[in-house]
C-alpha angles and dihedrals in degrees: 000000000000122000089243091056092047090053096050091044087050091236086121131041131218124221124201112201114203117030104204130114090315106031102047098053092048092045092052092045091054092042089066088065109023141019113280138187111204109205130190130161091223105087092190092058090045091055090051091053091049084060091050094255121135108216089206090056092228100111133052130225091259090062089067094053121107093015125138094213136135117201116212144167092191114101089206089072090064089070087074091063129082101182113054126191116195113205107163129140121273105203131171128245126237089275091057091249124134114278104208096173095107092044096047091042090055089045091055090049092052091043089058088061098039119127133181110284095026126135127217117195122186123210099171115112111253141155117273109280098025096109095053099031101040110018103037094056089054091049090051096044097049098038098038088224129125123246114247091001100064102011138017129222133205141177125216112167119225117245100185115150108200114230093014112125094177104048101052140152089279098048104043118083109247121224109217136182139171139199091249138008097271095047091048090054093046092049093047093050091047093054091045087067089074107016106081091182089063134231138284112218108217116209093237143003090254091054091051091048091049093047091059098046095050092052090069095032090057092052092045093054093046093049089048089057091052091046090053090048090051090056090050094045091048089058090048090050101242130119116255094213091054090051091049091048091054095044090046092067087081112088097230100044111120111233112225128146133214119253150112111309110210138122130097098295122034095034093048113027097070089061089061090057096044090049091053090045091053090050087056092051099256126117108216097218100177095046093046092048090052091051091049092053095046096044089054096052096088092056090044091055092048092050092048092052091050089049091053090049092052089051087058091050092251116152110224090211089062098037135105125200132194118214112199113204130016107184118101092251140009124289097006132103094222113122097170112135093346111176092208084085089064089057091050093048091050092052091047090053086067089053091250117155108239128197117194126198131181128166094206107037119097108240095213092050090050091051092048096045102038107016101238136095128245115238110242096212130005117243115243117236092009108105136086090194139010122206115202095203103163123031097225116175094252089058098047094079097049119120134207089262090058091053093044089057088060095050126096093220144346091281092071119139122224113198110194107190095183097044087239095145100038111147093012101082115083107153108032123072100262128199132169136172 
């Protein structure tokens, strides 16, 4: 009997290791069809999920209903599963090199529960070759089992888009791969239980790994081009969004916008590919250049705001700025690798007092991660400049009058990083990327 058949007959159990933005949605989706063990090393988070609370604040209590799932922080429980999905973060270290500690740690945990006939499928974003070259040896060493003889491995990259209620697990085509033909088929059929859009069977695990990493690398390079253009256009004295609007009237113009490129995907994944490329003796010039441009945008924004303040005879040493929005994208609570912090640090390097507000970010997480406090409520009539950094829903209805009420005087600067208010600001000193 195939692994797929055992799962749907509930003669086998699935485990999902890592219950963050990626793992929890896929675990709950599967748990509506098969038996699932949801595992996370954080016992506090596990307890929240047992009470139908998503620690990432993406899912609602109703999403937990009707699910055959057991949440656990005990690795022993993984021994009851035969099909393991690993969905843990793959960050970078301070040198912008891959940090595989979470991935290899999860691999060791799964390996301790591995039995003959089991499957292990990875969803974490990695460079091509990582699954077979780095993870499989750990599985073999810890379990004492042989790859493809005793257990099978697959790779199916996550495509979760935090905050997106339209493009979900069910509606995005899933790339799948296996270590041999039968495992590839089993893995594809298993994912087709929950992915209504269907699956794409990649020819190999390396192809599947590469497909994921170039999705975000492509976006990163394209945004870098637009960011560089925005710097050029600013010096020319024209608005980038107006240029993009005009250019976008041609059918084949690719529509990207300037902005801060952070988060746990676009700002990180390209470094996995450039690291692998360097190991193979090739310097990925285009990808590295894109990363350089995008990583420098936070400091660029900070410098531009200070420049605008000096033009209005405002002394940075006596100034106060409000930054609106801290998360890496609109309408989510995720603060991981947010580049708004780079803007804040740049302003603080000029000894400017900075208040930061965000309706979604968790204040304690912000304090722990970045070492500063969120301001509960902005002070009216207190700011020399306001930076609208993230276009959260509560900010999208604000008018020029609302921003004027925050300013110290009529020389206030409004920096609109998303171009949200373009054409609406007549009295304040307006600047956008």
